[in-house]
C-alpha positions in Angstrom: 8.7 6.9 13.6 5.4 5.7 15.1 4.0 2.5 13.6 1.3 3.5 11.1 -2.1 1.9 11.2 -4.4 2.2 8.2 -7.9 2.9 9.5 -9.7 3.7 6.2 -9.4 4.5 2.6 -12.0 6.0 0.3 -12.2 7.2 -3.3 -14.7 8.7 -5.7 -14.6 9.0 -9.5 -11.4 7.1 -10.1 -10.6 4.0 -12.2 -13.7 1.8 -12.0 -15.0 3.5 -8.9 -17.6 6.0 -10.0 -19.4 6.7 -6.7 -17.7 6.8 -3.3 -16.4 3.6 -1.9 -15.1 3.3 1.7 -12.8 0.6 2.9 -11.8 0.1 6.5 -9.7 -2.3 8.6 -11.5 -1.4 11.7 -13.4 -4.3 13.2 -16.9 -4.6 14.5 -16.4 -4.7 18.2 -19.8 -6.4 18.7 -18.4 -9.4 16.8 -16.5 -11.5 19.3 -15.3 -14.1 16.7 -11.6 -14.8 16.3 -10.3 -11.9 18.4 -6.7 -13.0 18.0 -6.9 -11.9 14.3 -7.2 -8.2 15.5 -5.4 -5.8 17.7 -6.7 -3.0 19.9 -5.7 0.7 19.8 -7.5 2.9 22.2 -11.2 2.3 21.9 -11.0 0.6 18.5 -9.8 -2.7 17.1 -8.2 -3.3 13.7 -7.6 -6.4 11.6 -4.1 -7.7 11.1 -5.0 -9.2 7.7 -7.7 -8.1 5.4 -8.7 -10.0 2.2 -10.2 -8.4 -0.9 -11.9 -10.8 -3.4 -13.5 -10.2 -6.7 -14.0 -11.6 -10.2 -11.6 -10.5 -13.0 -12.2 -6.9 -13.8 -14.3 -6.2 -10.7 -12.0 -3.5 -9.3 -9.8 -5.3 -6.7 -6.6 -4.4 -8.6 -7.8 -0.8 -9.0 -8.1 -0.7 -5.2 -4.3 -1.2 -5.0 -4.0 1.7 -7.5 -5.8 4.0 -5.2 -2.8 3.9 -2.7 -0.3 4.1 -5.5 -2.1 7.1 -7.0 -2.0 8.9 -3.6 1.7 8.1 -3.3 2.4 9.4 -6.8 0.7 12.7 -6.1 2.6 13.0 -2.9 5.9 12.4 -4.8 4.9 14.8 -7.7 3.9 17.8 -5.6 7.4 18.8 -4.4 8.8 18.3 -7.9 6.5 21.1 -9.2 8.9 23.5 -7.5 11.6 22.5 -10.0 12.2 23.9 -13.5 14.5 21.1 -14.8 13.1 19.1 -17.7 16.3 17.0 -17.7 15.7 15.9 -14.2 12.1 15.1 -14.7 12.9 13.1 -17.9 14.8 10.5 -15.8 13.2 7.0 -15.9 12.4 7.2 -12.2 9.9 10.0 -12.8 8.2 8.6 -16.0 4.5 9.4 -15.8 4.8 11.1 -12.4 3.1 14.3 -13.8 0.2 12.5 -15.4 -3.3 13.8 -14.9 -5.6 11.9 -12.6 -8.1 9.8 -14.7 -11.7 9.8 -13.7 -14.3 7.1 -14.1 -14.3 6.4 -17.9 -17.6 4.7 -18.6 -20.0 7.5 -18.0 -19.4 10.9 -19.7 -21.0 12.9 -16.9 -18.0 12.0 -14.7 -15.4 13.5 -17.0 -16.0 17.0 -15.6 -16.3 15.9 -12.0 -13.3 16.0 -9.5 -11.7 12.9 -8.2 -11.6 12.6 -4.4 -9.2 10.6 -2.3 -9.2 10.2 1.5 -7.0 8.2 3.8 -7.1 7.8 7.6 -4.0 6.7 9.4 -3.2 6.4 13.1 0.2 7.5 14.4 1.0 7.5 18.1 -2.6 7.1 19.0 -3.7 10.1 17.0 -6.0 9.7 13.9 -5.1 11.8 10.9 -7.6 12.2 8.2 -6.1 13.5 4.9 -8.4 14.1 1.9 -8.2 16.1 -1.3 -10.0 16.5 -4.6 -8.3 16.9 -7.9 -9.5 17.4 -11.5 -6.9 16.4 -14.1 -3.8 18.0 -12.7 -5.4 20.8 -10.6 -5.9 20.4 -6.9 -9.4 21.8 -6.0 -9.4 21.2 -2.3 -7.3 19.7 0.5 -8.1 18.9 4.2 -6.1 17.5 7.0 -7.5 16.9 10.5 -6.2 15.1 13.6 -8.2 13.5 16.4 -7.3 12.2 19.8 -10.1 13.4 22.1 -11.5 16.0 19.7 -11.1 16.7 16.0 -8.7 19.6 15.1 -8.2 21.2 11.8 -4.6 21.4 10.4 -5.1 22.2 6.7 -8.2 23.6 5.0 -7.8 24.4 1.3 -10.8 25.6 -0.7 -9.3 26.3 -4.2 -6.2 25.7 -6.3 -4.7 29.1 -5.2 -2.2 29.1 -2.4 -4.0 32.1 -0.8 -7.0 29.8 -0.1 -4.9 27.5 2.1 -5.5 27.9 5.8 -3.1 26.4 8.2 -3.6 25.6 11.9 -1.8 24.2 14.9 1.3 22.1 13.9 1.1 23.4 10.3 1.0 27.1 11.2 4.8 27.4 10.7 4.3 26.8 7.0 2.1 29.9 6.6 4.9 32.2 5.4 6.1 29.8 2.8 2.8 28.4 1.4 3.2 30.7 -1.7 5.4 28.0 -3.2 2.5 25.6 -3.4 1.4 25.5 -7.1 -2.1 24.8 -8.4 -1.1 21.2 -9.4 0.6 20.5 -6.0 -0.7 19.3 -2.7 0.2 21.5 0.3 1.0 18.7 2.7 4.0 17.1 0.8 5.4 20.6 0.0 5.3 21.4 3.7 7.1 18.1 4.3 9.8 19.0 1.8 10.4 22.2 3.8 10.9 20.2 7.0 7.6 20.7 8.8 7.9 17.9 11.4 4.2 16.8 11.4 3.8 17.0 7.6 7.0 15.0 7.2 5.7 12.3 9.6 2.3 11.9 7.9 3.7 12.0 4.3 6.4 9.4 5.3 3.8 7.1 6.8 1.6 7.2 3.6 4.5 6.8 1.2 5.9 3.8 3.3 2.8 1.8 2.6 4.3 -1.1 0.6 2.3 -2.1 -2.5 3.5 -5.2 -4.3 1.9 -6.8 -7.4 2.5 -10.5 -7.8 1.1 -10.3 -11.4 4.1 -8.8 -12.9 6.0 -11.1 -15.4 9.4 -10.5 -13.9 9.9 -8.4 -10.8 13.1 -6.7 -9.7 13.9 -6.6 -6.0 14.5 -3.3 -4.3 14.9 -2.0 -0.8 17.6 -0.6 1.5 21.0 -2.1 2.3 19.4 -3.3 5.6 16.9 -5.3 3.6 19.8 -7.5 2.4 21.8 -7.9 5.6 23.1 -11.4 6.5 20.3 -11.7 9.1 17.6 -10.9 6.6 19.1 -13.2 3.9 18.9 -16.1 6.4 15.2 -15.3 6.9 14.6 -15.2 3.2 16.3 -18.5 2.7 14.2 -20.2 5.3 11.0 -19.2 3.6 12.3 -19.8 0.0 13.3 -23.4 1.1 9.6 -24.1 1.4 9.3 -23.4 -2.3 12.6 -25.0 -3.3 13.9 -27.6 -0.7 17.3 -27.8 -2.5 18.1 -24.1 -1.8 20.9 -23.7 0.8 22.1 -20.1 0.6 22.0 -16.8 -1.3 24.7 -14.4 -2.3 23.3 -10.9 -2.7 25.1 -7.7 -3.8 23.5 -4.3 -3.2 24.5 -0.9 -4.6 23.0 2.5 -4.7 24.2 5.4 -6.8 23.2 9.0 -7.2 22.2 9.6 -10.9 21.0 13.2 -10.6 20.2 15.9 -8.1 18.3 19.2 -8.3 18.4 22.2 -6.0 15.1 23.9 -5.3 15.4 27.6 -4.6 12.6 28.5 -2.1 13.8 32.1 -1.8 12.8 32.4 1.9 15.1 33.1 4.8 13.3 30.7 7.1 14.3 27.7 5.0 17.5 26.3 3.6 17.6 25.5 -0.1 16.4 21.9 -0.7 17.7 19.3 -2.9 15.9 16.3 -4.5 18.2 13.4 -5.3 17.4 10.7 -7.7 19.2 7.3 -7.1 19.5 4.0 -8.9 19.5 0.7 -6.9 21.0 -2.4 -8.2 20.5 -5.8 -6.6 22.4 -8.9 -7.8 21.3 -12.4 -6.6 22.9 -15.8 -6.8 21.6 -19.0 -5.2 23.5 -22.0 -3.9 21.7 -25.4 -4.1 22.4 -28.8 -2.7 24.5 -31.1 -4.8 24.4 -34.9 -4.3 27.0 -37.7 -4.8 25.9 -41.3 -4.4 22.7 -40.2 -2.9 24.3 -38.0 -0.2 24.6 -34.2 -0.1 28.1 -32.9 -0.6 29.5 -29.4 0.0 31.8 -29.8 -2.9 31.2 -28.3 -6.4 28.2 -26.1 -5.5 28.5 -23.4 -8.2 26.2 -20.4 -7.6 23.2 -20.1 -9.9 21.9 -16.9 -11.5 18.7 -16.3 -9.6 16.7 -14.3 -12.2 17.8 -16.4 -15.1 17.4 -19.9 -13.7 15.0 -19.9 -10.7 11.3 -20.4 -11.3 9.1 -17.4 -11.7 7.2 -18.2 -8.5 10.4 -18.3 -6.5 11.5 -15.0 -8.0 8.2 -13.4 -7.2 8.3 -14.6 -3.6 11.8 -13.3 -3.1 10.9 -10.0 -4.6 8.1 -9.5 -2.0 10.1 -10.7 1.0 12.2 -7.5 1.6 9.0 -5.4 1.7 7.3 -8.0 3.9 10.0 -8.2 6.5 10.5 -4.4 6.5 6.9 -4.1 7.6 6.9 -7.0 10.0 10.0 -5.8 11.8 9.1 -2.1 12.1 5.3 -2.1 11.9 3.3 -0.6 9.0 1.1 -1.5 6.1 1.6 -3.9 3.2 -0.7 -4.4 0.2 -0.2 -7.4 -2.1 -2.1 -7.7 -5.3 -3.0 -11.3 -6.1 -1.1 -12.9 -3.3 -1.4 -16.4 -4.6 -0.2 -15.6 -8.1 2.8 -17.9 -8.8 2.8 -19.2 -5.3 1.7 -22.6 -3.9 -1.3 -22.2 -1.6 0.8 -23.3 1.4 3.3 -20.4 0.7 0.5 -17.9 0.5 -0.9 -19.2 3.8 2.6 -18.9 5.3 2.7 -15.2 4.5 -0.7 -14.7 6.1 0.5 -16.6 9.2 3.5 -14.3 9.5 1.0 -11.4 10.0 -1.5 -13.2 12.2 1.1 -14.6 14.5 2.0 -12.4 17.5 5.6 -13.6 17.6 6.4 -12.8 14.0 4.3 -9.7 14.0 4.9 -8.0 17.4 4.3 -4.4 16.1 0.8 -5.2 14.6 1.8 -4.7 11.0 -1.2 -4.9 8.6 -1.5 -7.0 5.5 -4.2 -6.2 2.8 -4.2 -8.7 0.0 -6.3 -9.2 -3.1 -7.0 -12.8 -4.3 -8.9 -15.2 -6.5 -8.2 -18.1 -4.2 -11.1 -18.9 -1.8 -9.1 -21.6 0.0 -7.0 -18.9 1.6 -10.0 -18.5 3.8 -10.0 -22.1 4.8 -9.4 -21.3 8.4 -10.5 -19.2 11.4 -11.1 -15.7 10.0 -13.5 -12.9 10.9 -16.3 -11.9 8.5 -15.1 -8.3 8.7 -11.7 -9.4 7.5 -13.1 -10.2 4.0 -14.3 -7.7 1.3 -15.6 -8.4 -2.1 -15.6 -6.2 -5.2 -18.5 -6.3 -7.7 -19.0 -4.5 -11.0 -22.4 -3.8 -12.5 -23.5 -3.7 -16.1 -22.5 0.1 -16.3 -18.9 -0.6 -15.3 -19.2 0.7 -11.8 -17.3 -1.1 -9.1 -18.6 -1.4 -5.5 -17.1 -3.0 -2.4 -18.9 -4.9 0.4 -17.8 -6.5 3.6 -18.7 -10.1 4.3 -20.0 -9.0 7.7 -22.8 -7.4 5.7 -23.9 -10.9 4.5 -27.6 -11.5 4.8 -27.4 -14.3 7.3 -28.2 -14.6 11.0 -25.7 -17.4 11.5 -22.9 -16.6 14.0 -20.4 -18.7 12.1 -20.1 -18.6 8.3 -17.8 -20.7 6.1 -16.3 -17.8 4.1 -14.5 -20.0 1.5 -17.8 -21.6 0.7 -19.6 -18.3 0.5 -17.1 -17.1 -2.0 -17.4 -20.3 -4.0 -21.2 -20.1 -3.9 -21.2 -16.8 -5.7 -20.8 -13.9 -3.3 -18.6 -12.5 -6.1 -21.7 -11.9 -8.3 -22.6 -8.7 -10.0 -25.7 -8.0 -8.0 -24.6 -7.3 -4.4 -28.2 -6.9 -3.2 -28.6 -10.7 -3.5 -25.9 -11.3 -0.8 -25.4 -8.2 1.2 -27.3 -5.8 3.5 -26.2 -2.6 1.8 -25.9 0.5 3.9 -24.3 2.9 1.5 
């Protein structure tokens, strides 16, 4: 599949975001600073790494939840075609049918819809996918594509399937759109029924990797390829920087089917579809250096239970590595919440370097990371690589780009600006607001 590029993400009336906020990785072409931190696609350029800073509770973690919420709704929509409570009761699907929660700190927002929008680029074509939802009911849905001109693909104006209009590459789904329920999005249902374009777009959005480093104990996941011998060697080289005594890792991987459900579409144009639930188990042991008379020996190096005996920081780093290398080796998008949590500053900077370096990131994978640590910016970064979240006295979060700073200086020490208080609750003090 084509490497996905995240162009923009927006949300309205969700979590701590009451009014619309718009995030983008697209650079300001007029700014010629640190051009090696970006890459060019067509007439636009995009940042390889984007930072999101904010005080505790300002909304930066909720930003990560925007992507997870979109992914959840994409996963849930095909499942609405099933009538199997036993299948949906599996741990893998816990909470997948939850209602979308609007902004909670102002009563007038309770009856307003929540709106999500995501722009991705695939094969040089920009796809803009947006939808509004209230509780569990989809109120509208739009998909467009743009190369030279903008073209409609999906236009939905109500929860009813009869108000779904399909165009161009999605027209083949017209005779089967009646299976789309009021609480389901049209695009992922079309993907379930093998529409090629819908499948490509849904896969690109669902493959955005979102990892939180704040979890107490993370469990690794991934595919069998993520734990190949070649991959393990790469993991060991990075983990050695956290633990110099580490020499090797033994990793066992297994995947088993725990349930499957056939979906009867009742249409001659499509085969019956099955949704399969699987359980992945990853076992990890580490081998460390053993010394005798001050010299390392290969004798008597018993493996150590990784999750029981390794430090929490090492466990967190290892858990993130399969996602990280999946994205670096194939291209795509990775989001890490609180990158520096449990990691030494040098390790966090090493992860950033893997994305900024052309050799380790030949496919222009993108990293978006939230952080409290200003010293991550102690280097050559663009102002439009850095965003800050602020929350006002009414609980509303906003987002601002450091390129909007009220300064005429060509060069700005971003770390110092963060430390000086650009994380404050009144963005008008620091930013030239345009929205």
